[in-house]
C-alpha positions in Angstrom: -0.1 -0.4 -0.2 2.5 2.0 1.4 4.2 2.0 -2.7 1.7 2.1 -3.8 1.1 5.7 -2.4 4.5 7.2 -2.9 3.6 6.0 -7.1 0.9 7.9 -7.0 2.0 11.0 -5.5 5.0 10.9 -7.7 3.2 10.4 -11.0 1.4 13.5 -9.7 4.3 15.9 -9.9 6.0 14.1 -13.2 2.8 14.9 -15.1 3.7 18.5 -14.5 7.5 18.0 -15.4 5.9 15.9 -18.8 4.2 19.4 -19.3 7.0 21.3 -19.0 6.5 22.4 -16.0 8.6 22.9 -12.9 5.7 22.1 -10.1 8.1 23.6 -7.2 9.0 27.1 -9.8 5.0 28.4 -9.6 5.0 32.3 -8.6 2.6 31.3 -5.0 1.2 34.3 -4.7 -2.0 33.4 -3.9 -3.4 32.1 -0.5 -1.7 28.5 0.5 -4.3 25.4 -0.3 -5.9 24.9 3.4 -8.6 22.6 4.3 -12.2 24.3 4.3 -13.9 22.8 7.2 -10.8 22.7 9.7 -8.7 26.0 8.2 -6.0 24.2 8.5 -2.8 25.1 5.4 -1.6 22.2 3.6 1.8 21.2 4.3 5.0 19.6 2.6 4.2 17.4 -0.6 0.2 17.8 0.0 1.2 22.0 -0.4 3.3 21.1 -3.4 0.3 18.7 -5.7 -2.0 21.6 -4.4 0.0 24.0 -5.7 0.1 22.3 -8.9 -3.8 23.0 -9.4 -5.1 25.1 -11.6 -8.6 26.4 -9.5 -8.8 29.7 -8.5 -10.2 28.7 -4.9 -7.2 27.8 -2.7 -10.2 25.2 -0.1 -10.0 21.6 -0.4 -11.7 19.0 1.5 -13.3 15.0 0.7 -16.7 13.9 -0.8 -17.9 13.5 2.9 -17.4 17.1 4.4 -18.9 18.4 0.9 -22.1 16.3 1.9 -21.7 17.3 5.5 -21.7 21.1 5.3 -25.2 20.5 2.7 -23.2 20.4 -0.6 -22.0 18.0 -3.3 -19.5 17.4 -5.9 -19.9 18.5 -9.0 -20.8 14.6 -11.7 -17.3 14.2 -13.2 -15.0 16.2 -10.9 -11.4 14.2 -10.8 -10.2 14.3 -6.9 -6.6 14.7 -5.7 -4.9 12.9 -3.2 -2.8 14.0 -0.2 -0.8 12.2 2.5 -0.8 11.4 5.6 1.7 9.1 8.2 -0.2 6.3 10.0 1.4 5.0 13.1 1.4 1.8 13.7 3.6 -1.1 15.8 6.1 -2.3 14.6 4.6 -6.2 14.2 2.6 -4.5 11.5 4.9 -3.1 9.3 4.7 -3.7 5.5 7.2 -1.8 4.3 11.1 -1.1 5.4 11.8 1.6 3.2 9.5 3.7 5.2 11.9 4.1 8.2 13.2 6.8 6.1 10.4 9.0 7.4 11.0 8.4 10.6 13.9 11.0 9.5 12.1 13.2 7.6 9.1 13.3 9.5 10.5 13.1 13.4 8.6 11.9 16.4 10.7 10.6 18.7 7.8 9.7 20.9 5.7 7.3 18.8 9.5 5.6 18.2 10.6 5.0 21.7 7.2 2.7 21.3 8.5 1.1 18.5 5.5 3.2 16.4 6.5 3.1 12.5 5.1 5.5 9.6 3.2 3.9 7.1 2.0 6.8 4.2 -1.6 6.6 3.2 -3.8 8.5 1.2 -6.9 10.2 1.1 -8.4 12.4 -1.4 -10.1 15.6 -1.7 -12.0 17.8 -4.1 -11.2 21.8 -4.7 -14.2 24.1 -3.6 -14.8 24.9 -7.0 -15.5 21.5 -8.2 -18.8 22.0 -5.3 -21.5 23.2 -5.8 -24.0 24.7 -2.3 -21.4 25.3 -0.3 -20.7 29.1 0.1 -17.1 30.1 -0.3 -15.7 31.8 3.8 -14.9 35.1 4.0 -11.0 35.5 3.1 -8.9 37.0 6.0 -7.4 40.0 4.7 -4.3 41.9 6.4 -4.2 44.6 8.2 -1.6 45.9 6.2 0.0 45.5 3.5 3.0 43.5 3.5 6.4 44.5 1.3 7.7 41.3 -0.1 11.5 42.1 -0.3 10.8 43.3 3.6 9.6 40.2 3.9 12.5 38.1 2.6 15.1 40.6 5.0 12.6 39.3 7.8 12.9 36.2 7.3 16.5 36.2 6.7 17.8 37.7 9.6 14.8 36.3 12.3 16.5 32.0 11.4 17.5 31.0 14.8 21.4 30.0 15.1 22.0 30.7 11.2 25.4 30.8 9.3 27.4 33.2 8.1 26.7 34.5 5.0 29.4 36.2 3.0 28.8 38.0 0.1 32.6 37.7 -1.7 32.2 34.8 -3.5 31.2 34.5 -7.4 29.0 31.4 -6.9 25.7 30.5 -4.6 26.8 27.4 -2.4 26.9 26.2 1.6 30.0 25.1 2.9 29.3 22.4 5.7 32.9 22.4 7.2 32.7 26.0 8.1 28.6 26.5 8.3 29.2 29.3 5.6 26.5 30.6 2.6 28.5 32.0 0.1 26.8 34.6 -2.7 28.3 36.7 -4.7 27.6 40.0 -3.6 23.9 41.5 -4.3 24.8 44.0 -7.0 25.4 41.4 -9.7 21.9 39.6 -9.1 19.2 40.9 -11.9 17.3 41.5 -8.8 16.2 41.8 -5.5 13.4 38.0 -5.6 16.3 36.1 -7.5 19.1 37.4 -4.5 16.3 35.9 -1.8 15.9 33.3 -2.9 19.1 32.0 -4.2 19.7 32.8 -0.5 16.8 30.6 0.7 18.1 28.5 -1.2 21.6 27.9 0.9 19.8 28.8 4.1 18.0 25.2 3.2 21.3 23.6 2.9 22.4 25.2 6.3 19.6 23.8 8.1 21.4 20.2 7.3 24.3 20.8 9.6 24.9 18.9 11.9 23.9 21.2 14.6 21.0 22.0 13.5 18.8 18.9 10.9 21.6 17.2 10.9 20.2 15.9 7.1 22.4 12.7 5.5 22.6 15.0 2.4 24.7 17.5 4.1 26.8 15.7 7.1 26.8 13.0 4.4 29.3 12.8 2.0 27.0 12.9 -1.1 28.9 12.6 -4.5 27.9 14.9 -7.4 24.4 13.2 -9.3 24.1 10.5 -6.7 20.5 9.7 -5.3 21.7 11.4 -2.2 23.0 14.2 -3.8 19.9 14.9 -5.6 17.7 14.6 -2.4 19.5 17.4 -0.9 19.4 19.4 -4.1 15.1 18.7 -4.3 15.0 19.6 -0.3 16.5 22.6 -1.0 15.2 23.9 -3.7 11.3 23.2 -2.2 12.3 24.7 0.7 13.4 28.2 -1.3 10.0 28.1 -3.2 8.0 27.4 0.3 10.0 30.4 1.6 9.0 32.1 -2.0 6.0 31.7 -1.8 5.1 32.9 2.2 7.1 36.0 1.4 5.2 36.6 -1.9 8.2 36.6 -4.5 8.7 34.1 -7.4 11.3 31.7 -7.0 14.0 32.4 -9.3 17.2 30.2 -8.5 16.0 27.4 -11.1 16.1 27.5 -15.1 13.1 26.3 -16.5 15.2 24.3 -19.1 14.4 21.0 -20.9 17.6 20.2 -20.0 17.2 20.9 -16.0 13.4 19.2 -16.4 15.1 16.0 -18.2 17.2 15.8 -15.4 14.4 15.7 -12.3 12.2 13.1 -14.2 15.0 11.0 -14.4 15.8 11.1 -10.9 11.8 10.5 -9.6 11.5 7.8 -11.9 14.0 5.9 -10.2 13.1 6.6 -7.0 9.2 6.9 -6.3 10.0 8.2 -2.7 12.4 11.0 -3.1 9.5 13.7 -3.9 7.6 13.5 -0.7 10.3 12.7 1.3 12.2 15.8 0.0 8.9 18.0 0.6 9.3 16.7 3.7 12.5 17.6 4.7 11.8 20.9 3.2 8.4 22.3 5.3 11.2 21.1 8.4 13.4 23.5 7.2 11.2 25.7 6.4 10.0 25.6 9.3 12.9 25.6 11.4 14.2 28.7 9.2 11.0 30.8 10.9 11.7 29.8 13.4 8.5 27.6 14.5 10.7 23.8 14.7 9.2 21.1 17.1 7.2 18.0 15.6 4.0 18.8 13.5 1.1 16.7 11.7 1.9 16.3 7.7 -2.0 14.7 7.4 -3.6 17.8 6.2 
């Protein structure tokens, strides 16, 4: 069952890539998708999958939730899968590979009780696919947010950040010195490009042993290896999430045929990568934003 879920979700992402679109490069300037009933925003891979949809409403709900609200899902509407981790006793494990999810999600209390996560999914519909349900009034911010100021606030507010240097000709993160190197600000085409690049490298830095201790950063990752590819995806998706939060477009990724073909190949070879990378990205973003703690990614 769990392997099937990885395949279902990965196929969604592959479909976007095959169309020539990079799902984590979308200019996310609309509201983040959320459940209509609970009001909670979707996170991790669910956020990525739902942001690929072309609906006008940010609200999603299940078939049963629509019925309970006195409405209905329109005939012929296609559902979208969202995932959650279902914790089960070790003796009921069905997939040894789900051990990877422990590192991705992190719930030590359950791990101590010899509980392991198994990936499950359910299906939701966008409010635009329903009838007989009135959308809630959108909450409008009291003051208008300046996206560039918000980017600076995010960078300045990271707890225990790495040192950021602007003396390099290329952008990179060096775990040995815990240093983010960036070209001088005036070398970037725009402020948006600077901050999306900075977000990418800060995401790498969250993998340092003193922070989230991610294998792709603390280990030796050969260029082009699976671990290297997964860490790059973590940084890319994290940057996209942060760009969306700040209200700028993610400009770190070249939308080229070669780039897309590379990710098509990587994700076809490992159906679990995008799901686990998105979970690790959410943890990286939470760390940068100073949220910390463990979160339920089932919404």
